[in-house]
C-alpha positions as CSV (number, residue, x, y, z in Angstrom):
1,X,-60.9,114.9,46.7
2,X,-57.1,114.5,48.0
3,X,-57.8,111.0,49.8
4,X,-59.0,109.9,46.3
5,X,-55.6,110.8,44.9
6,X,-53.6,109.0,47.6
7,X,-55.9,106.1,46.8
8,X,-55.0,105.9,43.2
9,X,-51.2,106.4,43.8
10,X,-51.3,103.5,46.2
11,X,-53.7,101.1,43.6
12,X,-51.3,102.1,40.7
13,X,-48.7,100.7,42.7
14,X,-50.4,97.5,43.5
15,X,-51.4,97.1,40.3
16,X,-47.5,97.5,38.7
17,X,-47.0,94.5,41.6
18,X,-49.9,92.7,40.1
19,X,-49.2,92.8,36.5
20,X,-45.1,92.4,36.2
21,X,-45.5,90.4,39.4
22,X,-46.1,86.7,37.6
23,X,-44.2,87.9,34.6
24,X,-41.0,87.8,37.2
25,X,-41.9,84.7,38.7
26,X,-42.4,82.9,35.7
27,X,-38.6,84.1,34.7
28,X,-37.1,83.2,37.9
29,X,-38.9,79.7,37.4
30,X,-37.8,79.1,34.0
31,X,-34.3,79.8,35.0
32,X,-33.7,77.7,37.4
33,X,-35.8,74.5,36.2
34,X,-34.3,75.1,32.1
35,X,-31.5,77.4,31.8
36,X,-29.5,77.0,34.9
37,X,-29.4,72.8,34.7
38,X,-28.4,73.1,30.4
39,X,-25.2,75.1,32.3
40,X,-24.1,72.8,34.3
41,X,-25.0,70.1,31.4
42,X,-22.8,72.0,29.3
43,X,-20.0,72.9,31.8
44,X,-19.5,68.8,32.7
45,X,-19.5,68.4,28.6
46,X,-17.0,70.8,28.2
47,X,-14.6,69.6,31.3
48,X,-15.1,65.7,29.6
49,X,-13.8,67.5,25.5
50,X,-10.8,69.3,27.6
51,X,-9.9,65.8,29.6
52,X,-9.7,63.6,26.5
53,X,-6.8,62.0,25.7
54,X,-4.9,59.0,23.1
55,X,-6.1,55.7,24.6
56,X,-9.7,56.6,26.0
57,X,-12.7,54.5,24.9
58,X,-15.1,57.2,23.3
59,X,-18.6,56.9,22.2
60,X,-19.2,59.6,19.1
61,X,-22.4,62.0,18.8
62,X,-23.8,59.2,16.0
63,X,-23.1,56.2,18.1
64,X,-19.9,54.9,16.5
65,X,-17.4,53.3,19.5
66,X,-13.8,53.4,19.2
67,X,-10.2,54.6,20.9
68,X,-8.6,57.4,21.0
69,X,-5.3,57.0,18.6
70,X,-4.6,61.0,18.0
71,X,-5.8,64.2,19.4
72,X,-5.2,67.6,18.7
73,X,-7.1,70.8,20.1
74,X,-10.0,70.2,17.5
75,X,-9.5,66.8,15.6
76,X,-9.9,63.5,16.8
77,X,-8.7,60.9,15.4
78,X,-10.3,57.6,16.4
79,X,-9.5,53.5,15.4
80,X,-12.9,51.8,14.8
81,X,-11.1,48.1,14.4
82,X,-7.9,47.3,13.7
83,X,-7.4,48.1,10.5
84,X,-10.1,51.5,10.4
85,X,-9.0,54.9,11.6
86,X,-11.9,57.7,11.4
87,X,-11.4,61.3,12.0
88,X,-13.9,63.7,13.7
89,X,-13.9,66.5,15.7
90,X,-13.2,67.2,19.0
91,X,-16.8,68.2,19.7
92,X,-18.6,65.1,17.7
93,X,-17.8,62.9,21.0
94,X,-20.2,62.6,23.1
95,X,-18.7,60.0,25.9
96,X,-15.9,58.4,27.7
97,X,-16.8,54.8,28.1
98,X,-13.3,54.0,29.8
99,X,-10.2,56.0,30.3
100,X,-6.8,55.4,29.1
101,X,-4.9,53.4,31.8
102,X,-1.3,54.2,32.3
């Protein structure tokens, strides 16, 4: 009778491991495959946005190419051609093509 109670207690602990083990494993795999790489991409994007300066050739999220004429904390004015200047949010910049030559 006492042996049966001990076997049931051990089986319960192992049962929890088999029940929650795959869930924990799935969370760990998802973290390393999805969450962590996204955090790295976001960090490099924030570094790129903070390092923007006047004269940089950039591409917006919509695919517009231009040169930064003015830049503030949240606004960026791009020169598209000799006459046209367009104002964008700083977060609308997707990539830097070339850095400014000093």
